[in-house]
N, C-alpha and C positions, 0 to 999 in steps of 0.2 A: 504494500500500500504506500502511495506517495503522499507527501505532506508539503505544505507551503513553508512552514517554519518548524525546525526541530530545536528544542532546548535540551541541552545536556547538563544534568544535575538538578536535584530537587531541593536544594537549600533555599535560603531566603531570596537570593537573586533569581534562581530558576523558577520559583513560584510566581514572582511578580512578572518575569519575562513571559512565561507561558500564558498567564492570565491576560496580560495586555495584548498579546498577539491574538489569542483566541477571541477575546471580547471585541477586537477590531475586525472580526469576521474571517480570520485566516485559519485554515485547517492546521492545527498545531499538535506536535508530539512532544511530550516531556519524557525523556529517558533518564532513569535514575538507578543507581546500583542497588538500592534497597528502598522499597516503597515505604517501609516502616519508619524510615528516617527523613521523610519529606517534612520540610520546615522544622527540622530538629534544632535544638539549642544545645550543642555539645559543651558549651562553656557557660558564660554568665547567664543566670536565670532572669534576665531583665530585657526590656525593650525601652529605648530612649536613653536619656541622660543628657549631659551638657552637649549642646549642638546637635547631638544625635536625635533628641526628642523633637527638635524643630524639623529635622529631616523626615521623621515619621509623619508629621503634620503635612509636609510638602508632598510626600507620597500619597497621602489621602486626598489632598487638594487636586492632584493630577489624575486621580481615579484608581490608585493602587489599593492594595488590600491589607498591608501590614497594620495600619492604625486600627482598622475595624476589628481585626482579630486580637490585637493587643488589648482592646477594650472589653473583650469577653473573658470573664473568669480570672482577671488579674488578682493577685493577692494583696497588692498595695499600690496606690497611686500617689505620686509626690511631685509637687512643683519645686524644682531646684532653684535656688537663688531668688526666692519670692520677695525677699527684702531688698534686693538690689534692683538695678534698672532693667527695663523690659528687654534690652539687647542680649542679656545673658540668662534670662529665664528660660527653662526648658522642662518638659514633662518627662518623668521616668516611672515606668510601671514595673513592679515586681511581678513578672509573668508566671503563669502556671505552665510548667514544662510538659504537662499532659494535655491540658486544654488547648494551648496555642497550636501545636501541630495537628491536633485532631480537627480543630475548626478550619485550619488552612486546607487540610486534605479534603474535608467535606466541600469546601468552596471549589477546589480544583475538580473534584469528581463530578460536581453538578454542572460544570461548564460544558455546553453542548459541542463546541468546536475543539475541545481538548481531549486527547488520548494520553493515558499514562502507561508507560511500559517499563518493566524492571529488566535492566540489562546493563552491561558495561561497554562503554564506547572506547575504542582503542585507536581509531584512525578516521580521517576525513576523506571524502571523495572530492578531489580538486581537479578541475579541467580548465586549462587556459587561464589560470589565475582567478578562477571563480569556484566557490564551494558548491558542490552539487548534492551533498548528503553526508551520511556517516557510515562507518563500518564497525559493527559490533565485534566483541571478543571472539564469537564463534564464526566470524566471517560474513555474517548477514549484512547486506547493503540496504540502506533505506535512503531513498532519494528525497531531496527537498530543494526549495529555491533559496533558503537562507538557513544558517545554523547559528545558534547562540550558545557559547560555551560558558557554563557557570559551575565549574568543577570544584570550587571551594578549595579545601586542603587535601584533595584526594589524588593529585598528580604525583606519583612516585612518593607517596607519604611514608614517613618513618616515625614510629613512636619511640621515644628515647627516655629511659630511666636509668640513672647511674651509668654503668658501663655497658648497657644493653641497647641494642637497636633492632627493631622489628619492622618489617615492611607491612604496614597496615594503617587503616584510617582511624578516626577518633573513637569508634566503638569496637575496634578490632576487626572491622570489615576489610575485605580485599580492596586495595586502591587500584587506580588506573596505572598499569605498568608501562604502557608504551605511548600513550597519547602525547605526552610532553616531548618525547623523543621524536615523534612524527612531526610535531609542530616545529621542532628545531630543524628537521630536515627540509621543511618548507621555507626556512629562512628566518624564523622567529628567534629573537634573543630570549633565552630562558634564564631566569634567576632562581636562586634558592632562598626561601624565607623560613622563618620559624615562629611558632607561638607556643602557648602552653596553657594548662588549666590546673587549678588546685584540687585538693582532696574534697571528698564528700563525707560528711560526718553523720552518724546516727543521732538524730535530735534528742532521743531519750537518754543519751549518755553525756549531755552537756549540762553543766551547772550554770543556768542563766542568771542566777543571783549575782554572779561576778561580772555581768555584762551590763551595758547601758542600752535600754530599748530605744529604737528609732522608728517612729511612726510615720504613716503617710500624712498627706495634707488634710487639714480639717475642712476643706472645701472640695466638692466633687469636680472632677475633670474628665475629659475624653480626648483621645488623639483624633478621633474622627469628627468631621464637621457635620456629619449626617444623622447623628442620633444623640439622645440624652444619656447621661450616666445611668448605669443599671445596677450599681453596687451601693451598699450601705456603708457609711463612714465608719460606724462602730464595728463592722465586720472585718476591717482591714487587719492583716497580720503583720506584726512588727518585725523588723530586722534587729540585729543586736551588734553594738560596737564594742570591740576589744582592741588591745594593743599588743604588739610583740613585747617580749621581756628581755632583759640582759641575758638570761639563760638561752632564749631562742637564738639570739645573735651569736652567742658563743658556740652553740651546737653547729650552726651554719659555718662559722669560721673554721672550726675544727675539722669539718668534713667537706670543705669547699672542693677539694680535688676529686671527690666522689661524684660531684654533680656532673651530668653530661656536658654542661656548658663550660665547666672549669677544670677539665682534665679527665673526666670519666670516659669521654670519647674524644679522639683526636682528629676525627674526619668530618666534623661539623662545619659546614660552609654557610648554612642559613643564618640570616640576620634577624634577631628578635625584635619585637615591638618596643620602640623607645618609650612610649607613653603608657605601656602596661607591662612593666618589667617583672621578671621573676623575683622572688624574695631574695635569692642570692645576689641578683643584680643590685637590688636596693641596698643590701648590707655592704656590698663592695663600693658602689658608686656614691653612697651617702653615708660614709663610715662615721661621720660626726653626729649623725642623728641617733638619738638614744632609743627611739621607738618608732614603729610604723603602725598606722591604723589598719585594722582589718574589720570586715563586716561579715557577720554570720547571716546568711540569706536563705530563707526557705525556698525550695524548688517547686513544690506542688502540694496541693491539698490531699493528694492521693497516695503519697508516700512520705517518709520521714527524713529524707536526705537534706542536709544543710551544707550549703556551698560557702567556703571560706574565701570571700572576695579579697584579693590582694596577696594571696599566699601561694601562687603558682610556683612550681619547682620541678626540677628533674633529678632530685636526690634519690638514692636507693630507698626502698621501702622501709628498711630498719631505721634509717636516719629520719625519714618522714614521721615515723612513730614518735621519735624523741622530740622532733620539732613541734608537732601538734600538741603533745602532752605538756610542752613548756608554756602553752598559752593559757591565760586566765579563763577558768570555766571548762577547759578541755583537758584537764589533768587525767581524766578517766575516759576520754572520748574514744569511741570505736570508729575506725576509718572504714567506710563502706566501699570507697573507691579511691585509689591512690592517684596522686598528681603525676603528670607526665608532660614532656615537651613533644612537639610534633614539627617535623621539617618537611617541606613540600616544594614543588616546582610552581613557578608563576611566570607570566609573560611580562617583560619590561614594558610598562604602559605607554611610553612615548611612541610605540608602534601602532597606536590607535588614533583614529580620528576623533573629533569631539562628539561624534554621533555614537561612539564606541564600536564602530565598524573598524576592522583591522585594515591597515594600509597595504599589507602584502596580499591578502586574499579578499576579493570582493564578496560581499554578502555574508562574510563571517564576522560575527560580533562576539565580544567577550564581556563578562560582567562579574563583579564580586571579587573574592579573594584571589582568583586567577590573575586579576589586574593589580595585585599588590596591596590590597586594602585589608583592614581588619574590621570586625564588627558586623553584626546582623543588619544594622540600619544602613551602613555604607554599601553592603551587598545588595540589599533590597532596592535601594534607589537606583543603583546601576542596572539591575535587572529590569526595572520598570522602563528606564530610558532605552535600554537595548531592545526590549520588546516593542516599544513604540516605534523606534527608528528602523528596526528590521521590517516592520509592517509598512511604514511610510516608504521605505526603499522599494518594496514590492509594488506599492501603489503608484510609484513614479512621482512621489512628493518630496519636498525638501525636509530634511531631518529636524527634529526638535532639539535645538541647542539653547540651553538655559545659560544666561550670562551670570557673571559673578555678583552683580547687584540685584539679581532676581531670585536667587535660591542658593542655599548651601549645597544643593545637588550640583549647581553650576560651578561653585567653588571647588568641590571635590573632583569633578571630572576634568576641569581646566588644570588643576594642580597635577593630576595624574598624567595627562597627555602632554603637558607643557614642561613639567619639571621632573617627571619620573619619580621613582621611590628608592630609598636606601634600605628602609625597614618597613614593615607593614604599616600602611597609612591609616591614621585615625583622624577623624574630623574633630576640630577644636574651634571654639568661637574666635580664637586669635588668628585663625587662618583667613577669616572673612574681613576684608577691608571695610565693608559697608554693613556690619552686623546690626546696626540700628535699623536698617531697612529690612533685614532678614529675621523677623521676630516670630516667636511662637504664635502670637495672636493674629498675625496678618497673612499667614500662609495661603489661605483661600483667596484673599484679595490679590495676592501676587500671582498665583498659579492656576486657579480653577478655570480661568478663561482658556489657558493652554489645554487643560484636560478636556474641555468642551470641544475645542477645535480639532483635537486628534480623535475624538469619538469615545472617550472613556468616562465622560461626565454627561449625565442625562439632562433633558430639558428641565425636569423638575429641580434638579440640583443647581442648574445654571440660573433658573429664574429666582431661586432662593438667594443666590449670590447677587444678582442684579438688585433685588429688593434690599439686601443688606447695604449695598453701596449707596442706594438712594436714601436709606434710613440714616446713614452716617452723615450725608450732606444735610438732611433735614434736621438732625440733632445739632449739628454745628450752627446752623441758621437759628435754631430755637435758642441756643445758649447766647448767641449774639443779640437776639431780639429782646430777651427777657432780662430784666434788671432787678436789683434789690436796692432799697434805699436805707439810709443810716438811722434806723429806729433803735430804741433802747434794747429791744429784744434781739435784733440782728447783731448789734455790737457785743451784747453779752454772750451770744453764741460763738461769735468769732474769737472773743477772748478765751473762751473755753478750749478753742482749738489752737490757742497760742498764735493767733493771726491778728494783724493790725486791724483796728476798728475803722469804720467808714466815716468820712466827712461829707462825701458826695455819693450819688448813686453810682453803681458799677454793674456792668453786664455780667451775667453768669460766666460767660466766656473768659472775661478778664479775671474774674475771681478765681476761676479754676487754674489759671496760670500760676497762682501762688503755690509754692512747693508743699506747704502744709495742708492745703485744701484738696480734698479728694471728691470723687463723684458722689460718694455717700453724703458728704456735707452739702453738696448742691441739692441733693434729693431732700434735704431737710427744709429747704426753702420752696422748692417746686417738685411736684411729683412728675418726674420725667417720663413721657409716654413712649419709651423705647426699650428694646431688649438689652439685657446685660452685656451681651457680646458686642452690641453696637456702642453702648456707653463706654465700655472698656477701650474700644478702638479710638473713640473720640477723645477720651481723657489722655491717651498716649500722644495722639496727634497734637493736641493743644499744649500739653506740658513740654513736649520735646520738639515743638515746631521749629525753633531756630536750628537745633542740631540736625533735624531731619532735612531741612532745606539745604544745609551745608553738605550733608551726605549725598543728597540728590544731585547737587551741583558737581561734586567730585565724581560721582558715578557717571554723569553725562560726559565728562571728559574722557573717561575710560571707554564708554560706549562709542564715542566719536572715533577713537583709535581702533576699536574692534570693528568699526564699519569701514575702515580703510583696508580693503582686501589686498592680499598679496597673490599674484598670479600663481597658479598651481605648478606651472612648468618653468618657473624662474630658475636661472642658473647662477647660484651664489658665487661661483668661481670667477664670474665676469665682473663682479663689483670690486673696483679698485680700492685699495687701502683698507678693506674690511679685515678686521683681526682674524687670524687663523682659527682661534677658538670659536669665534662667532660663526665663521663659515661652517665649521664642523657641526656645531649645535643646530644651526639653521637647516643644514642639509639633513641632519638626523630627524629633527622634529617636523620640518616642513610646515611652519605656522601658516594659518589661513588669513591672518590679519596682522597689522602693525601692533595692535594691542597685545595679541598673544606673543608675538616676537619679543616685545619689550619685557614680558614676564619670564623669558627663558634665562635660566642661570648661565652666566658667561657671556650674555649679549648685553652690551652697555649702550647708553643713550647715543654715544658717538657712532656706534655701528648702525643704530636705527636711523640716524640722520643720513648716513651714506646710503642705506637701503632705500629710504624714501626718495632721495634725489635720483637714484638709479631708476626706480620704477617710473618716476615722473618724466625723466629726460631721456633715458637710454633704452629701457626695456621695450617700449612700443616702437622705438626707432629701429632696434635690432630685429624686430619681427616684421619690419617693412610696413 
């Protein structure tokens, strides 16, 4: 049976890619090594987090599925940085490791244009620089018009503990043995990366009296813009905070050479995640730090495993026993699953276009950890974009390319294809130059229009968005039109809020500009006839008006540079006085715009000036 689009891998990237393609009307096949591991969470039992939570909102705004499933059966929901500015606020759900994959599989299995097949893909069918399908481990060929690789950590994966190395995936499954070698033979640069996971502990063997409880937010939230919260605040399950001890640090120092990373194995070439290091890395790199915080996180309502967040290691099992038992409350803890490191192959991501189509093979797309990223959210958003763009390519339409000022997804993909990776890439708010524009609260306003244009957002959803935009305008007008006057009662209330009293009348709009005045205080004077989501948006726009205008102005400059296109067939060797490093980087990455070229490491403003002069004066002359 032939398909239009084949998605290889059933992780978070594969789920979003296959759903996007199928929902756009394309006959889609999802091939995965183990159906039971579809949408699996082999590491952290959470969805969202700093920057990542905003990505989940962006996925939902575009018509993806991660946010909707994360809202189902979560153990705890928390708004991070809620006391700080809106630019760094992000939602984090303690997800249920049973419910999340179960709900995602249900969604996939009910999609009419999607077929799921359990098999191992070991090669691609490529003819004249175009992908034509896949070849399974048993030699079966399946033809398609486009292929999306979302293989996660399964390309020649090795599990490492102490001085042992086993060729297997995260749950002991058989990995893909030959696909990365076959990609290499097609001309792809393959790199080796590494990540890890901590122990799982039996909840019943932990003394929680020695820990600090960490609860979810006291206000209800959802990732999805399309439904209301379905959980009870009082039913949220707490996490628990503990710290490493001097004994923990000494055990690690005494046994450092037994760690796979520090002498246990001498053939490790994979680079580990800089922003999610093993506990050995923390002890070595931050030797002056007396302790490191750890979180005890429940994995599911259906079993008693507790995840030790921040304690990943590749130490031998006997050393792990000592390490765990040195932690407060875990003196008698039973380890249900030992920690390990995993090393795997990935594609160097500068070999991708911004659409996530590979530059070497037409109609071949890649998404997720194969592109050098870490994290479920980073994978899911790439899968969604790859699924959309593979579909648009088959439809003869332009790809969806999100700019850095439009979405964290745009920041992530631009970073990957423009700068490449050294270690597994993780999204951080600091990576976004315009993070005040890329907030948790406005993801639908930024991206839902795109979701509608590509066909993943319904008329009902789109009309709801249009109504919200109109309500925001109406609410701002309302606040400008309505005023309060300096009565005794008014001034008394303002004094209670530690706000200056009035001598003259003031509009609600101007009153709200005061840092200490919030929308709830405005509601004291007038009962505002708008939904909370609208008022939240209005309050941010008014309070941060100057900062937002400045950010928009700076973003416009970047967009202007991104709109200055570089011809695809430009020969950089013809540009006189261009630095040799710039020539090498520009030839490797082949940027599509001046803006992207400017973001390439090793290309400086002087090189850009020479490039712009060449394009303007000589390129078109050379072409006659």
